[in-house]
py3Dmol code that shows the C-alpha trace and the ligand (Angstrom):
import py3Dmol

protein = """\
ATOM      1  CA  MET A   1      -4.330  16.975  14.660  1.00  0.00           C
ATOM      2  CA  THR A   2      -3.770  13.686  13.085  1.00  0.00           C
ATOM      3  CA  ARG A   3      -4.548  10.783  15.797  1.00  0.00           C
ATOM      4  CA  VAL A   4      -2.407   7.716  15.449  1.00  0.00           C
ATOM      5  CA  LEU A   5      -2.993   4.425  17.434  1.00  0.00           C
ATOM      6  CA  VAL A   6       0.528   2.734  18.054  1.00  0.00           C
ATOM      7  CA  VAL A   7       0.164  -0.985  18.431  1.00  0.00           C
ATOM      8  CA  GLU A   8       3.457  -2.293  19.870  1.00  0.00           C
ATOM      9  CA  ASP A   9       4.637  -4.290  22.694  1.00  0.00           C
ATOM     10  CA  ASP A  10       8.215  -3.150  23.004  1.00  0.00           C
ATOM     11  CA  PRO A  11       7.710  -0.418  25.588  1.00  0.00           C
ATOM     12  CA  GLN A  12      11.035   1.343  24.662  1.00  0.00           C
ATOM     13  CA  LEU A  13       9.859   1.398  20.945  1.00  0.00           C
ATOM     14  CA  VAL A  14       6.481   2.680  21.994  1.00  0.00           C
ATOM     15  CA  ARG A  15       8.346   5.493  23.885  1.00  0.00           C
ATOM     16  CA  ALA A  16      10.372   6.649  21.077  1.00  0.00           C
ATOM     17  CA  LEU A  17       7.537   6.494  18.731  1.00  0.00           C
ATOM     18  CA  LYS A  18       5.297   8.582  20.883  1.00  0.00           C
ATOM     19  CA  ILE A  19       7.988  11.215  21.339  1.00  0.00           C
ATOM     20  CA  ASN A  20       8.537  11.420  17.699  1.00  0.00           C
ATOM     21  CA  LEU A  21       4.987  11.616  16.830  1.00  0.00           C
ATOM     22  CA  HIS A  22       4.257  14.236  19.365  1.00  0.00           C
ATOM     23  CA  ALA A  23       7.201  16.453  18.157  1.00  0.00           C
ATOM     24  CA  ARG A  24       5.674  16.148  14.495  1.00  0.00           C
ATOM     25  CA  LYS A  25       2.164  17.184  15.995  1.00  0.00           C
ATOM     26  CA  PHE A  26       0.608  13.661  15.717  1.00  0.00           C
ATOM     27  CA  GLU A  27      -1.520  12.772  18.628  1.00  0.00           C
ATOM     28  CA  ALA A  28      -0.480   9.074  19.767  1.00  0.00           C
ATOM     29  CA  GLU A  29      -2.491   6.559  21.772  1.00  0.00           C
ATOM     30  CA  GLU A  30      -0.819   3.046  22.529  1.00  0.00           C
ATOM     31  CA  ALA A  31      -1.950  -0.574  22.661  1.00  0.00           C
ATOM     32  CA  GLY A  32       0.524  -3.380  23.724  1.00  0.00           C
ATOM     33  CA  THR A  33      -1.690  -6.118  22.564  1.00  0.00           C
ATOM     34  CA  GLY A  34      -3.815  -7.347  19.588  1.00  0.00           C
ATOM     35  CA  ALA A  35      -7.037  -7.146  21.879  1.00  0.00           C
ATOM     36  CA  ASP A  36      -6.446  -3.777  23.008  1.00  0.00           C
ATOM     37  CA  ALA A  37      -5.574  -2.721  19.725  1.00  0.00           C
ATOM     38  CA  LEU A  38      -9.090  -3.986  18.491  1.00  0.00           C
ATOM     39  CA  ARG A  39     -10.891  -2.073  21.280  1.00  0.00           C
ATOM     40  CA  LEU A  40      -9.111   1.268  20.805  1.00  0.00           C
ATOM     41  CA  ALA A  41      -9.548   1.114  17.059  1.00  0.00           C
ATOM     42  CA  ALA A  42     -13.184   0.942  17.514  1.00  0.00           C
ATOM     43  CA  ALA A  43     -13.663   3.208  20.607  1.00  0.00           C
ATOM     44  CA  ARG A  44     -11.119   5.840  19.198  1.00  0.00           C
ATOM     45  CA  THR A  45     -11.402   5.654  15.443  1.00  0.00           C
ATOM     46  CA  PRO A  46      -7.790   6.642  14.889  1.00  0.00           C
ATOM     47  CA  ASP A  47      -6.741   8.323  11.679  1.00  0.00           C
ATOM     48  CA  ALA A  48      -3.975   5.981  11.011  1.00  0.00           C
ATOM     49  CA  ILE A  49      -2.670   2.587  12.978  1.00  0.00           C
ATOM     50  CA  LEU A  50       1.005   1.671  13.486  1.00  0.00           C
ATOM     51  CA  LEU A  51       1.107  -1.959  13.621  1.00  0.00           C
ATOM     52  CA  ASP A  52       3.686  -4.306  15.195  1.00  0.00           C
ATOM     53  CA  LEU A  53       2.949  -7.763  13.712  1.00  0.00           C
ATOM     54  CA  GLY A  54       4.645  -9.717  16.546  1.00  0.00           C
ATOM     55  CA  LEU A  55       2.000  -9.049  19.497  1.00  0.00           C
ATOM     56  CA  PRO A  56       1.835 -11.057  22.629  1.00  0.00           C
ATOM     57  CA  ASP A  57      -1.700 -12.313  22.494  1.00  0.00           C
ATOM     58  CA  MET A  58      -2.458 -12.557  18.615  1.00  0.00           C
ATOM     59  CA  ASP A  59      -0.949 -12.351  15.006  1.00  0.00           C
ATOM     60  CA  GLY A  60      -0.910  -8.850  13.799  1.00  0.00           C
ATOM     61  CA  VAL A  61      -2.223 -10.008  10.371  1.00  0.00           C
ATOM     62  CA  ASP A  62      -5.381 -11.034  12.367  1.00  0.00           C
ATOM     63  CA  VAL A  63      -5.637  -7.504  13.703  1.00  0.00           C
ATOM     64  CA  ILE A  64      -5.691  -6.357  10.217  1.00  0.00           C
ATOM     65  CA  LYS A  65      -8.272  -8.622   9.038  1.00  0.00           C
ATOM     66  CA  SER A  66     -10.538  -7.695  11.941  1.00  0.00           C
ATOM     67  CA  VAL A  67     -10.140  -3.942  11.632  1.00  0.00           C
ATOM     68  CA  ARG A  68     -10.803  -4.284   7.800  1.00  0.00           C
ATOM     69  CA  ARG A  69     -14.267  -5.788   8.331  1.00  0.00           C
ATOM     70  CA  TRP A  70     -15.421  -2.437   9.322  1.00  0.00           C
ATOM     71  CA  SER A  71     -12.894   0.169   8.790  1.00  0.00           C
ATOM     72  CA  LYS A  72     -10.653   1.753   5.825  1.00  0.00           C
ATOM     73  CA  VAL A  73      -8.299   3.658   8.438  1.00  0.00           C
ATOM     74  CA  PRO A  74      -4.635   3.385   7.107  1.00  0.00           C
ATOM     75  CA  ILE A  75      -2.722   0.627   8.457  1.00  0.00           C
ATOM     76  CA  LEU A  76       1.372   0.784   8.594  1.00  0.00           C
ATOM     77  CA  VAL A  77       2.743  -2.259   9.539  1.00  0.00           C
ATOM     78  CA  LEU A  78       6.086  -2.470  11.701  1.00  0.00           C
ATOM     79  CA  SER A  79       7.715  -5.584  10.683  1.00  0.00           C
ATOM     80  CA  ALA A  80      10.648  -7.035  12.097  1.00  0.00           C
ATOM     81  CA  ARG A  81      10.013 -10.052   9.907  1.00  0.00           C
ATOM     82  CA  HIS A  82      12.389 -10.112   7.193  1.00  0.00           C
ATOM     83  CA  THR A  83      10.670 -12.506   4.673  1.00  0.00           C
ATOM     84  CA  SER A  84       8.664 -10.949   1.938  1.00  0.00           C
ATOM     85  CA  GLU A  85       6.063 -13.693   2.370  1.00  0.00           C
ATOM     86  CA  GLU A  86       5.068 -12.104   5.912  1.00  0.00           C
ATOM     87  CA  LYS A  87       4.950  -8.631   4.280  1.00  0.00           C
ATOM     88  CA  VAL A  88       2.722  -9.948   1.318  1.00  0.00           C
ATOM     89  CA  ARG A  89       0.464 -11.489   3.962  1.00  0.00           C
ATOM     90  CA  ALA A  90      -0.136  -8.190   5.983  1.00  0.00           C
ATOM     91  CA  LEU A  91      -0.499  -6.295   2.661  1.00  0.00           C
ATOM     92  CA  ASP A  92      -2.921  -8.953   1.266  1.00  0.00           C
ATOM     93  CA  ALA A  93      -4.970  -8.715   4.502  1.00  0.00           C
ATOM     94  CA  GLY A  94      -5.317  -4.788   3.982  1.00  0.00           C
ATOM     95  CA  ALA A  95      -2.272  -3.354   5.477  1.00  0.00           C
ATOM     96  CA  ASP A  96      -1.468   0.088   3.075  1.00  0.00           C
ATOM     97  CA  ASP A  97       2.267   0.138   3.615  1.00  0.00           C
ATOM     98  CA  TYR A  98       5.114  -1.374   5.885  1.00  0.00           C
ATOM     99  CA  VAL A  99       8.338  -0.434   7.095  1.00  0.00           C
ATOM    100  CA  THR A 100      11.038  -3.185   8.425  1.00  0.00           C
ATOM    101  CA  LYS A 101      12.613  -2.698  11.820  1.00  0.00           C
ATOM    102  CA  PRO A 102      15.011  -1.036  12.453  1.00  0.00           C
ATOM    103  CA  PHE A 103      13.573   1.700  10.652  1.00  0.00           C
ATOM    104  CA  SER A 104      14.777   5.453  10.546  1.00  0.00           C
ATOM    105  CA  MET A 105      12.145   7.835  12.170  1.00  0.00           C
ATOM    106  CA  ASP A 106      11.955  10.054   9.124  1.00  0.00           C
ATOM    107  CA  GLU A 107      10.840   7.461   6.906  1.00  0.00           C
ATOM    108  CA  LEU A 108       8.208   6.028   9.249  1.00  0.00           C
ATOM    109  CA  LEU A 109       6.912   9.444   9.401  1.00  0.00           C
ATOM    110  CA  ALA A 110       6.823  10.210   5.745  1.00  0.00           C
ATOM    111  CA  ARG A 111       5.237   6.833   5.089  1.00  0.00           C
ATOM    112  CA  LEU A 112       2.610   7.673   7.798  1.00  0.00           C
ATOM    113  CA  ARG A 113       1.950  11.154   6.167  1.00  0.00           C
ATOM    114  CA  ALA A 114       1.530   9.418   2.787  1.00  0.00           C
ATOM    115  CA  ALA A 115      -0.869   6.803   4.070  1.00  0.00           C
ATOM    116  CA  THR A 116      -2.947   9.552   5.938  1.00  0.00           C
ATOM    117  CA  ARG A 117      -3.047  11.773   2.607  1.00  0.00           C
ATOM    118  CA  ARG A 118      -4.249   8.691   0.465  1.00  0.00           C
ATOM    119  CA  GLU A 119      -6.973   8.095   2.912  1.00  0.00           C
ATOM    120  CA  ALA A 120      -8.183  11.684   2.387  1.00  0.00           C
ATOM    121  CA  ALA A 121      -8.091  11.154  -1.492  1.00  0.00           C
ATOM    122  CA  PRO A 122     -11.006  10.449  -3.585  1.00  0.00           C
ATOM    123  CA  THR A 123     -12.450   6.849  -3.185  1.00  0.00           C
ATOM    124  CA  ARG A 124     -13.443   4.410  -5.906  1.00  0.00           C
ATOM    125  CA  ALA A 125     -16.959   5.767  -6.310  1.00  0.00           C
ATOM    126  CA  ASP A 126     -15.707   9.108  -7.216  1.00  0.00           C
ATOM    127  CA  ARG A 127     -12.359   8.334  -8.583  1.00  0.00           C
ATOM    128  CA  PRO A 128     -11.389  10.342 -11.928  1.00  0.00           C
ATOM    129  CA  ALA A 129     -12.129   9.018 -14.935  1.00  0.00           C
ATOM    130  CA  VAL A 130      -8.922  10.077 -16.741  1.00  0.00           C
ATOM    131  CA  VAL A 131      -5.157   9.399 -14.972  1.00  0.00           C
ATOM    132  CA  THR A 132      -3.069  12.078 -16.342  1.00  0.00           C
ATOM    133  CA  THR A 133       0.774  11.836 -16.215  1.00  0.00           C
ATOM    134  CA  GLU A 134       3.474  14.080 -17.869  1.00  0.00           C
ATOM    135  CA  ASP A 135       4.008  11.319 -20.357  1.00  0.00           C
ATOM    136  CA  PHE A 136       0.636   9.612 -20.864  1.00  0.00           C
ATOM    137  CA  THR A 137      -3.164   9.445 -20.030  1.00  0.00           C
ATOM    138  CA  VAL A 138      -5.267   6.625 -18.983  1.00  0.00           C
ATOM    139  CA  ASP A 139      -8.880   6.863 -19.736  1.00  0.00           C
ATOM    140  CA  LEU A 140     -10.544   4.590 -17.389  1.00  0.00           C
ATOM    141  CA  ALA A 141     -14.071   4.917 -18.993  1.00  0.00           C
ATOM    142  CA  ALA A 142     -12.939   4.477 -22.576  1.00  0.00           C
ATOM    143  CA  LYS A 143     -10.321   1.996 -21.698  1.00  0.00           C
ATOM    144  CA  LYS A 144      -7.612   4.011 -23.832  1.00  0.00           C
ATOM    145  CA  VAL A 145      -4.309   5.027 -23.186  1.00  0.00           C
ATOM    146  CA  ARG A 146      -2.610   7.839 -25.169  1.00  0.00           C
ATOM    147  CA  ARG A 147       0.817   9.053 -25.523  1.00  0.00           C
ATOM    148  CA  GLY A 148       0.702  12.730 -26.667  1.00  0.00           C
ATOM    149  CA  GLU A 149      -1.615  12.427 -30.048  1.00  0.00           C
ATOM    150  CA  ARG A 150      -1.167   8.481 -30.314  1.00  0.00           C
ATOM    151  CA  THR A 151      -3.310   5.871 -29.081  1.00  0.00           C
ATOM    152  CA  VAL A 152      -0.947   3.251 -27.250  1.00  0.00           C
ATOM    153  CA  ARG A 153      -2.431  -0.171 -27.713  1.00  0.00           C
ATOM    154  CA  LEU A 154      -2.592  -2.591 -24.921  1.00  0.00           C
ATOM    155  CA  THR A 155      -3.672  -6.409 -24.708  1.00  0.00           C
ATOM    156  CA  PRO A 156      -6.649  -6.970 -22.276  1.00  0.00           C
ATOM    157  CA  THR A 157      -3.945  -8.400 -19.802  1.00  0.00           C
ATOM    158  CA  GLU A 158      -1.749  -5.246 -20.174  1.00  0.00           C
ATOM    159  CA  TRP A 159      -4.881  -3.028 -19.697  1.00  0.00           C
ATOM    160  CA  HIS A 160      -6.035  -4.976 -16.629  1.00  0.00           C
ATOM    161  CA  LEU A 161      -2.684  -4.508 -14.942  1.00  0.00           C
ATOM    162  CA  LEU A 162      -2.590  -0.958 -15.818  1.00  0.00           C
ATOM    163  CA  GLU A 163      -6.101  -0.430 -14.569  1.00  0.00           C
ATOM    164  CA  ILE A 164      -5.283  -1.954 -11.152  1.00  0.00           C
ATOM    165  CA  LEU A 165      -2.186   0.077 -10.545  1.00  0.00           C
ATOM    166  CA  VAL A 166      -3.263   3.653 -11.771  1.00  0.00           C
ATOM    167  CA  THR A 167      -6.452   3.275  -9.399  1.00  0.00           C
ATOM    168  CA  HIS A 168      -4.374   2.894  -6.603  1.00  0.00           C
ATOM    169  CA  PRO A 169      -1.721   5.713  -7.179  1.00  0.00           C
ATOM    170  CA  GLY A 170       1.317   5.861  -4.620  1.00  0.00           C
ATOM    171  CA  HIS A 171       0.161   2.554  -3.479  1.00  0.00           C
ATOM    172  CA  LEU A 172       2.202  -0.917  -3.198  1.00  0.00           C
ATOM    173  CA  VAL A 173      -0.219  -3.422  -4.882  1.00  0.00           C
ATOM    174  CA  SER A 174       1.148  -6.889  -4.045  1.00  0.00           C
ATOM    175  CA  GLN A 175       2.289  -9.554  -6.668  1.00  0.00           C
ATOM    176  CA  ARG A 176      -0.243 -11.920  -5.208  1.00  0.00           C
ATOM    177  CA  ARG A 177      -2.999  -9.404  -5.697  1.00  0.00           C
ATOM    178  CA  LEU A 178      -2.330  -8.602  -9.241  1.00  0.00           C
ATOM    179  CA  LEU A 179      -1.943 -12.093 -10.029  1.00  0.00           C
ATOM    180  CA  LEU A 180      -5.088 -13.233  -8.365  1.00  0.00           C
ATOM    181  CA  GLU A 181      -7.039 -10.296 -10.128  1.00  0.00           C
ATOM    182  CA  VAL A 182      -5.634 -10.773 -13.561  1.00  0.00           C
ATOM    183  CA  TRP A 183      -4.820 -14.210 -13.956  1.00  0.00           C
ATOM    184  CA  GLY A 184      -6.970 -15.990 -11.208  1.00  0.00           C
ATOM    185  CA  PRO A 185      -6.104 -18.107  -8.296  1.00  0.00           C
ATOM    186  CA  THR A 186      -4.335 -20.906 -10.097  1.00  0.00           C
ATOM    187  CA  TYR A 187      -1.650 -18.487 -10.920  1.00  0.00           C
ATOM    188  CA  SER A 188      -1.133 -16.801  -7.952  1.00  0.00           C
ATOM    189  CA  GLU A 189       2.735 -17.986  -7.865  1.00  0.00           C
ATOM    190  CA  ASN A 190       3.477 -17.161 -11.373  1.00  0.00           C
ATOM    191  CA  THR A 191       5.327 -13.940 -10.440  1.00  0.00           C
ATOM    192  CA  ASN A 192       7.186 -14.370 -13.944  1.00  0.00           C
ATOM    193  CA  TYR A 193       3.871 -13.543 -15.684  1.00  0.00           C
ATOM    194  CA  LEU A 194       3.909 -10.155 -13.868  1.00  0.00           C
ATOM    195  CA  ARG A 195       7.695  -9.416 -14.939  1.00  0.00           C
ATOM    196  CA  VAL A 196       7.064 -10.113 -18.482  1.00  0.00           C
ATOM    197  CA  TYR A 197       3.602  -8.043 -18.486  1.00  0.00           C
ATOM    198  CA  MET A 198       5.270  -5.252 -16.591  1.00  0.00           C
ATOM    199  CA  ALA A 199       8.188  -4.815 -19.051  1.00  0.00           C
ATOM    200  CA  GLN A 200       5.780  -4.757 -21.955  1.00  0.00           C
ATOM    201  CA  LEU A 201       3.850  -2.125 -20.108  1.00  0.00           C
ATOM    202  CA  ARG A 202       6.980  -0.023 -19.597  1.00  0.00           C
ATOM    203  CA  ARG A 203       8.033  -0.632 -23.170  1.00  0.00           C
ATOM    204  CA  LYS A 204       4.932   1.138 -24.348  1.00  0.00           C
ATOM    205  CA  LEU A 205       4.406   3.838 -21.552  1.00  0.00           C
ATOM    206  CA  GLU A 206       7.743   4.702 -19.856  1.00  0.00           C
ATOM    207  CA  PRO A 207      10.098   7.336 -21.424  1.00  0.00           C
ATOM    208  CA  ASP A 208      13.058   5.183 -20.374  1.00  0.00           C
ATOM    209  CA  PRO A 209      11.641   1.553 -19.879  1.00  0.00           C
ATOM    210  CA  SER A 210      15.007   0.697 -18.296  1.00  0.00           C
ATOM    211  CA  ARG A 211      14.613   3.169 -15.582  1.00  0.00           C
ATOM    212  CA  PRO A 212      10.873   3.213 -14.835  1.00  0.00           C
ATOM    213  CA  ARG A 213       9.572   6.588 -13.547  1.00  0.00           C
ATOM    214  CA  TYR A 214       5.627   5.567 -13.355  1.00  0.00           C
ATOM    215  CA  LEU A 215       5.579   1.693 -12.831  1.00  0.00           C
ATOM    216  CA  ILE A 216       7.805   1.082  -9.940  1.00  0.00           C
ATOM    217  CA  THR A 217       8.958  -2.294  -8.865  1.00  0.00           C
ATOM    218  CA  GLU A 218       9.058  -3.033  -5.099  1.00  0.00           C
ATOM    219  CA  PRO A 219      11.558  -6.106  -5.208  1.00  0.00           C
ATOM    220  CA  GLY A 220       9.929  -9.183  -4.097  1.00  0.00           C
ATOM    221  CA  MET A 221       6.749  -7.432  -2.874  1.00  0.00           C
ATOM    222  CA  GLY A 222       4.832  -5.825  -5.829  1.00  0.00           C
ATOM    223  CA  TYR A 223       4.276  -2.799  -8.038  1.00  0.00           C
ATOM    224  CA  ARG A 224       3.452   0.806  -7.312  1.00  0.00           C
ATOM    225  CA  PHE A 225       2.130   3.530  -9.938  1.00  0.00           C
ATOM    226  CA  GLU A 226       3.678   6.727  -9.122  1.00  0.00           C
ATOM    227  CA  PRO A 227       1.672   9.629 -10.832  1.00  0.00           C
TER     228      PRO A 227
END
"""
ligand_1 = """\
1
CA
Ca 6.615 -7.293 19.113
"""
view = py3Dmol.view(width=600, height=400)
view.addModel(protein, "pdb")
view.setStyle({"model": 0}, {"cartoon": {"style": "trace"}})
view.addModel(ligand_1, "xyz")
view.setStyle({"model": 1}, {"stick": {}})
view.zoomTo()
view.show()
């Protein structure tokens, strides 16, 4: 049974979450403060954490940073904050995904299942050397991309972006993280670079670049590779 730690200070929401989690065969424990969350995350090692960012005693982002020092447990953020900046902070601190309040219980549970599946997936050390989709293959060791019999030529920047995305399948990678890793700290605000290079990658890889199937934009947030 998947054990979920629910970190939320709104008792009504906690009750609704617990009822729905139990109905879907999740086991749920609750923490109403950041301090309780950190204590229970360590003592009970849950399989996933649902985390409200607005807690009475500390910033939820600091909870994420503390947990990430020692654990890779999937963290799904429940955010009442609508600015994408807040969500990006949470993702950069190590959250796996987020839902914005008010959210549908079905969507939340689907994202929770996806996050726990990813955790069970192979880690970086034993990641596959070749990522295969119906339309192209990415050979991570040889640094080569093929579409059918054809080799796709990528610039070093295009390759770097693609490599980060395909090694995090199904995972939202924030704009900031991509800019930091590919261009460096001086360029962390230059989201127009990302738009240009993602458009180039789509022209080279997507069957219909205007309606991406593999390289998905999360507006204002980042990008996701859907295998
Ligand atoms: Ca709250």
